[in-house]
C-alpha positions as CSV (number, residue, x, y, z in Angstrom):
1,G,95.4,95.3,104.7
2,G,93.7,97.0,107.6
3,V,92.0,100.1,106.5
4,H,92.9,99.6,102.8
5,A,92.2,95.9,102.4
6,P,92.9,94.4,98.9
7,I,89.7,94.2,97.0
8,R,90.0,90.4,96.3
9,F,90.2,89.7,100.1
10,L,87.1,91.9,100.7
11,Q,85.4,90.1,97.8
12,Q,85.9,86.7,99.4
13,Y,84.0,87.9,102.5
14,V,81.3,89.5,100.5
15,M,80.7,86.3,98.6
16,L,80.7,84.3,101.8
17,A,78.2,86.6,103.3
18,A,76.0,86.4,100.2
19,K,76.1,82.6,100.4
20,L,75.1,82.6,104.1
21,T,72.3,85.1,103.9
22,T,68.7,83.9,103.6
23,K,67.6,87.1,101.9
24,L,68.3,86.6,98.2
25,S,67.9,90.3,97.5
26,L,71.1,90.9,99.5
27,A,73.1,88.4,97.5
28,S,72.3,89.6,94.0
29,G,73.0,92.8,92.1
30,L,76.1,93.6,94.0
31,H,78.1,96.7,93.0
32,Y,81.7,97.4,93.8
33,V,82.6,101.1,94.1
34,T,85.7,102.9,95.2
35,I,87.3,106.3,95.4
36,L,90.9,106.9,94.2
37,R,93.2,109.6,95.6
38,E,96.1,111.5,94.1
39,P,99.0,109.2,94.9
40,L,101.7,111.6,96.1
41,S,99.5,113.4,98.6
42,R,98.0,110.1,99.7
43,F,101.5,108.6,100.3
44,L,102.7,111.6,102.4
45,S,99.5,111.5,104.4
46,E,100.0,107.8,105.3
47,F,103.4,108.7,106.7
48,Y,101.6,110.6,109.5
49,E,99.1,107.7,110.0
50,T,101.3,104.7,110.3
51,Y,105.0,104.2,109.9
52,D,104.9,100.4,109.4
53,G,101.5,100.2,107.5
54,W,98.2,98.7,108.7
55,E,99.5,95.3,107.5
56,A,102.0,95.3,110.3
57,T,99.7,96.9,112.8
58,F,96.8,94.4,112.2
59,N,98.8,91.5,110.8
60,T,96.7,91.4,107.7
61,W,97.6,90.4,104.1
62,P,99.8,90.7,102.2
63,G,101.8,90.9,105.4
64,V,105.1,92.4,106.5
65,K,108.0,90.3,107.5
66,E,110.1,93.1,108.8
67,P,108.4,96.5,109.5
68,C,110.2,99.7,108.6
69,S,110.5,100.7,112.2
70,Q,112.6,97.6,112.9
71,M,115.1,98.8,110.2
72,L,115.6,102.2,111.9
73,P,118.9,103.1,113.6
74,D,118.6,102.4,117.4
75,D,118.4,106.1,118.3
76,L,115.5,106.8,115.9
77,R,113.7,103.6,116.7
78,S,113.8,104.5,120.4
79,I,112.1,107.8,119.6
80,L,109.4,106.1,117.7
81,N,108.8,103.4,120.3
82,S,109.0,105.7,123.3
83,Q,106.0,107.7,122.2
84,R,102.3,106.8,122.5
85,G,101.7,107.9,118.9
86,I,102.6,110.4,116.2
87,D,100.8,113.2,117.9
88,D,103.1,112.9,120.9
89,I,106.3,113.3,118.8
90,P,107.6,116.8,118.0
91,K,107.5,117.5,114.2
92,E,111.2,117.9,113.9
93,Q,111.8,114.5,115.4
94,Y,109.1,112.7,113.4
95,D,110.1,114.3,110.1
96,A,113.7,113.0,110.7
97,L,112.3,109.5,110.1
98,F,111.1,110.4,106.6
99,P,114.3,109.8,104.7
100,H,114.6,106.3,106.3
101,W,110.9,105.6,105.6
102,I,111.2,106.3,101.8
103,A,114.4,104.2,101.8
104,C,112.7,101.2,103.5
105,P,112.3,98.3,101.1
106,N,109.1,97.2,103.0
107,N,107.3,100.5,102.8
108,Q,103.6,99.6,102.8
109,A,102.4,103.0,101.7
110,A,104.2,102.7,98.3
111,D,101.8,102.0,95.4
112,R,99.1,101.1,98.0
113,Q,96.2,101.7,95.6
114,T,97.7,99.5,93.0
115,R,98.3,96.8,95.5
116,A,94.8,97.0,96.8
117,L,93.5,96.3,93.3
118,S,96.0,93.6,92.3
119,V,96.9,91.4,95.2
120,S,95.1,88.0,95.3
121,P,94.6,85.7,98.3
122,P,97.1,82.8,98.4
123,S,94.3,80.3,97.8
124,R,93.4,82.0,94.5
125,R,96.9,82.8,93.1
126,Q,97.3,79.4,91.4
127,D,93.9,79.8,89.8
128,N,94.6,83.3,88.6
129,S,98.2,82.6,87.3
130,S,97.2,82.1,83.6
131,A,95.0,85.1,83.5
132,L,97.7,87.3,85.1
133,S,100.3,86.0,82.7
134,S,98.0,87.1,79.8
135,I,97.5,90.6,81.2
136,C,101.2,91.1,81.7
137,S,102.5,89.3,78.6
138,S,103.3,92.6,76.8
139,L,105.9,93.6,79.4
140,P,109.6,93.0,79.0
141,E,110.9,89.7,80.3
142,G,111.2,89.7,84.1
143,D,109.2,93.0,84.4
144,P,112.2,95.0,85.5
145,E,110.1,98.1,86.4
146,G,107.4,96.1,88.3
147,R,104.6,97.2,85.9
148,C,102.6,94.0,86.1
149,P,100.7,95.0,89.3
150,Q,99.6,98.2,87.6
151,L,98.2,96.4,84.6
152,I,96.3,94.0,86.9
153,A,95.0,96.9,89.0
154,R,93.8,98.7,85.8
155,Q,91.9,95.6,84.8
156,T,90.4,95.3,88.2
157,L,89.4,99.0,88.3
158,L,87.6,98.8,85.0
159,Q,85.4,96.0,86.5
160,F,84.1,98.3,89.2
161,S,80.6,99.5,88.7
162,Y,81.8,103.0,89.7
163,F,84.8,104.9,90.9
164,G,85.3,108.5,91.8
165,L,88.2,110.8,92.7
166,N,88.9,112.2,96.1
167,E,90.0,115.5,94.6
168,E,86.7,115.8,92.7
169,R,84.2,115.2,95.4
170,C,81.3,117.2,93.9
171,K,81.8,115.7,90.4
172,S,82.2,112.2,91.9
173,E,78.9,112.7,93.8
174,K,77.1,113.8,90.6
175,L,78.4,110.9,88.7
176,F,77.3,108.4,91.4
177,E,73.8,109.9,91.4
178,A,73.6,109.8,87.6
179,Q,74.8,106.2,87.4
180,F,72.6,104.8,90.1
181,G,69.6,107.1,90.1
182,L,70.2,108.2,93.7
183,R,70.4,111.5,95.5
184,F,72.8,112.3,98.3
185,G,71.3,113.7,101.5
186,R,72.8,116.6,103.4
187,G,72.8,115.3,106.9
188,R,74.9,116.1,109.9
189,G,78.6,115.6,109.2
190,Y,78.3,115.9,105.4
191,A,81.5,116.9,103.8
192,R,82.3,117.3,100.2
193,S,85.7,119.0,100.3
194,A,88.8,116.9,99.4
195,N,90.4,118.4,102.5
196,A,87.6,117.1,104.8
197,G,89.1,115.1,107.6
198,K,92.5,116.6,107.4
199,G,94.1,118.1,110.5
200,A,93.2,115.2,112.7
201,H,96.8,115.0,113.8
202,K,98.7,117.7,115.6
203,V,101.9,117.1,113.5
204,A,102.1,119.4,110.5
205,K,102.4,117.3,107.4
206,L,105.2,117.5,104.8
207,S,104.2,118.7,101.4
208,F,105.6,117.2,98.2
209,G,107.0,120.6,97.2
210,S,109.0,120.9,100.4
211,L,110.9,117.7,99.7
212,S,114.4,117.7,98.1
213,Q,114.6,116.8,94.4
214,E,116.1,113.5,95.4
215,Q,113.3,112.8,97.8
216,Q,110.7,113.8,95.2
217,A,112.2,111.4,92.7
218,Q,112.2,108.6,95.2
219,V,108.6,109.2,96.2
220,R,107.5,109.3,92.5
221,W,109.4,106.0,91.9
222,L,107.8,104.3,94.9
223,N,104.4,105.3,93.6
224,R,105.1,104.9,89.9
225,N,102.3,102.4,89.4
226,D,99.8,104.4,91.4
227,L,100.7,107.5,89.3
228,L,100.0,105.6,86.1
229,L,96.8,104.1,87.4
230,Y,95.5,107.5,88.7
231,T,96.4,109.3,85.4
232,E,94.3,106.8,83.4
233,A,91.5,106.9,86.1
234,V,91.3,110.7,85.7
235,A,90.9,110.3,81.9
236,I,88.2,107.7,82.3
237,F,86.4,109.7,85.0
238,N,86.3,112.8,82.7
239,Q,85.0,110.7,79.9
240,R,82.1,109.4,82.1
241,L,81.3,112.9,83.2
242,Q,80.8,113.8,79.5
243,L,78.8,110.7,78.9
244,Y,76.3,111.6,81.6
245,G,76.3,115.3,80.7
246,I,77.9,116.5,83.9
247,S,79.5,119.9,83.2
248,D,83.0,120.8,84.3
249,D,81.6,123.7,86.4
250,V,78.9,121.7,88.1
251,V,78.0,122.9,91.6
252,C,76.7,120.7,94.5
253,E,74.2,122.0,97.0
254,E,75.4,122.8,100.4
């Protein structure tokens, strides 16, 4: 939802726009592309963007019945609610919310990339039920580890015309150019570094290495499907680089 809307919701709007346009060239030959990000750093980054998730902020699908902030003890909730935003909360105070955040059952940052690639609009869930059952048929009964969304996300990702990796900006750029026969410009504001855009908030971010072993294990568990999805995406990405003859030491122009 919000910034990271599920692909099938976006697809509905794209298909609607294609039906409404009078320019047939805009309604044909559509390509879906995306960029994946290393799950653990992405998860920690979202902690400093939104505590409740964009689904709660913008009331978008799949929705949040009880935001994580509403589950906080009164003293911590008052700290969060009394400030205008994350930038106005001292680091020590905001970081004190982290253990509660990763314990929240409605944490919207968990497995976000998997969810974005697997959630279907309510109107299409009945139509997709048989297909989803087939994709997840190899899993143990009841899917105790919640692996079905990851298998659906994998199936969806493989249908994209292109995907790149945030941590490999230059290689992703070269792969995009090779696949579509295009060249990136070097206009104002161009940024290739995976760190581009960081530091927008005054609060210094937690790093995965600074977490306790228990917290690291919990963060990994919350993002277990994203980790599996990303690992396979990296392997496929590297295979495509080889297919298009893009070397491991490729350099992009400044």
